[in-house]
Residue, then its C-alpha position, 0 to 999 in steps of 0.5 A: m333177202t326177201d320181203r317179210q311179214g313174219m318178223t314182228a315190228r315190235a321186236i325190231p328197233d328203228f335202225g335208222h336212229l343209228s345212221a347219221s347219213a346215207p349208208a355207203d354205196a352197196r353196188s357190189v352187194r346189190r350186183a350179187g343179189l343181197r340188196r337187189r331190191l333196196r332201191a325199189l323198196a325205198a322208191g315204192s315206200a315213199a310213193l305208196l300209201t297203205a290204201s289196199c288190203q294185205l291179209l297179214g299187215d300193211g301192203p302197198g297202196v295208191g299215190t296221191v289222189t286229191p279229194g274231189t278230183l275223181r275222173p274217168n279212168l283214174a283208178a286204172d291210171i293209178g293201178e297202171r302207174e303203181h304196178p311196176r313199183v309193186v312188182a319191184t318191191y316184191g321181188g318181181v313176177y314169179k313165173d311157174s306154169g302150175a301156180e299160174r294155172a292154179v290162180a287162173s282156174v278160179v278167176g273167171r268163176l269169181v268174176a262171173a259171180s262178183d258184184d261187177p262182172s264187167q270189171t276186168y282184173k290183172i292178176t300177178i303172182l309175186n316172187s315173195p315168200a310172204i303170206n300176202a295178197f292185196a289189190l290196187p285200183g283198176g283191178y290189179l290183184y296180187v298174190t305172193r307165192g308164199l300165200l299159194a304155198l300155205a293154201n291147201d286147196t283151190s277154195e282157199v285161193a279163191a277166198v283170197l282172190s274174192h276178198e281182194m276183188a271186193h276191195v276193187t268193186a267197192s273202190h276201197a283204195i280210193k276211199r281210204q286214200q282220201r280219208a288218209e289225206a284228211k287225217q294227215l291234214a287234221n294232224r298237221i293243223l293240230t300240231d301247228v295250232v294247238q298250244d297244249s301239246e298233250e291235248a294235241r297228242k290225244a287228238i292225233i291218237s283219236s284221229q288215228l283210231s278213227f282211221a284204223r276203224f274206218s280201214q277195219v270196216q272196209e276189211l270186214e266188208a270185203d270179207a263178207i262180200g268175198v264169202k258170198t262171191l265164193a259161194k256163188a262161184g261154187f266154192d266152199p264158203y268156209a274156205a275163208a275162215r279156214f285160211l284165216r286160221s292157217m295164216a294166224a297159225f303161221a304168223s304165230y309160228q314165225s313170231a319170235d315174241k309169241s307172248g308180246s303185246s298185241a297193241p301194234d295190231f290194234l292200230s293196223s288197217h286190219p281187224s284182229t284175226p279172231e274178229r275176222l274169223q267170226i265174221a267169216v264163219r257167220s257169213a258162211r253159215q248164212i249160206g249153208a252147213p259145212g261140207i258144201g262147195e268145191r275144195d279140190r285139194e288134190r288137184y290144187l296141190g298137184q299144180i303147186d308141186g315143185m314151186l319155189f318155197g322161202d327165199d329166192p336163191l338170189e337173195g340168200f337162204v335162211r336155214g334154221r338159225s343160219f343165213l347162207h348166201k351161195a353167190l356171195g359165198i358167205g354164211y353165219t349163225v345166230p344163237s339159240g332163241y333167235i329167229l332169222e328173217n330175210t327182208p328186202e333191206a337186210v337180214l333181220a333177227s330177234n329173240g324174245d328178250g328184246t335183242a334185234i339184229r340187222f345184217d347187210g352190206a356196203d361198199v367200203s372200197g373208198y376207205s383206207s381201213l375199216r377203222d376209217y369206215m367205222n368213224s366216217g359218220w354213218i353211225n349216230g352215237l358212236l363211242p370212239e373209244s370202243v372201235r377196235e380192229t380185229t379179224v374174224n376167221g381170217l378176215a379183216a374186221v372192225t367192231g364198235a359200240a353206240i348209244t342213241q335214243g335209248w338203244s345200245f348198239r354193238i356194230a361189226v364190219v367184216r371185209i371181203g374185197r370191196t364189200g363190208y358186211r355189217f352186223i348191228f345188234a340192238s337192245r334197250s337193256p344190254n347185258d352180258r348175254f347181249d355181248q355174248d350173242f354179238r360175239a358168237t354171231l360175229d365169230s360164226f361169220k365165214q366164207l363158204s367152201p366150194t363144197e358148201r356152196a355146191r350143196l346149197r339148193s333152193l327149197r321147193v314144195k314137194v307133194v306126196q300121197s300119204k301111205p297107210s302107216d304115215t303120221a304127221r311126225k313121220l312125214a315131218i322128218g323129211m322136211s328141209g330148211v326147218e330146225p328139227s325141233r320145229r318140223l312137226e309144228f311147221f308140217s302141221i301148219l303147212n298142211d292144216l293137219s292136226p299133229d296127233k290125228p291119223i292121216p288117211a291114206g292117199t291124202a295129198i301132203k306138202l313137204v318142203v325139201d331141197 
């Protein structure tokens, strides 16, 4: 499983409502890689607050900093302390000589052109397919391999890094932490003192909006500074706007609920993509007309040729609507309309009708039967009469249902050896299809044959040169790991090319293959 920003938060319920106590030990699963990063994620999320930039969503931040206690080297100390947690949360450091050269080639130029050339930076490529970049105090910059795969030239990577460097030079992380603490204190006072709960609620919402605006101002400031630094270093200043468009298109492609409300984004720490796009274009126009600055598409794509794409093989693979784990030797398929997402904690899925799925594993060796495990107290709202022992493709299993906090759940645990593989379906409006999808997904769970396991290979970025007869539709056919019906859309977003326009011969093109 892997870190994911593509799955919309509004589509996934808080499965924590279901658990009455800590889940059963999952040591056997973690050893195989399914939940290798769960403990690191939990430790990191508890210690880190959102004080730094993430291009698509909220990223990790700094630990507790008491306002008024700033001292020399505080920023460096914070960055050094939090760095190991960030690396653990995002699957470790990604080692690839080509990707490392691609990033290193722009750093020196950007530092020389930045507002503070004396600032030193520590750049880390994270082993995550998420489209993400962020900064910590002390010059710690992070970019995921997923972001590098989406970028199409050196100037787009430079745009990301210059934005993050702007956060560092402007000390945004420290300022945001101080503002966050002030907001938390104000909310606590309101909750404890104000008798009128409705008035307190309105006041807290107002403080949240104020904090969101404060964060958004920092993002816009970093955008403006970043574009100027980008141009000063000799790169295409329009790269920032170009990459923002690519990120928005990719986020839309990944979203299971494309018509859903945008309300969650309003309170996020980042302004909406359209607003950022307008400012990025305006900043670039102040420098010059389109066509200026270095882009360097062919050399950049040559450097990321062969880079790992998507899920780390240790965490299993998402292939269209199927999740397959080579090391564990398991797989299952969700019904049509669902989009799978491999996260650090679990494999998640959702559809446009409000149904969400969680799949993970736990050690069930301490229970004499799966019925005993299901009734052991880890499920809030369990309906005892719903618990049934059964088999799934020859494997012992148990199913049940629960209702809690407005959610209806269908739960199944399938046992292989010491491990119980858990499916949790959730919906606020359960219907016949909800039960049918639960049954179909559970029935699809199986142990992979030796041949199926041998055929599972990692997805990689493959760079080719287009031929005179090539079209987007023709090239997209060669893509792996994507549903056939979405290959053209995915190809067009990945290469920032129109699906209908001719592709000039000799254009460097990214394919995803296994």
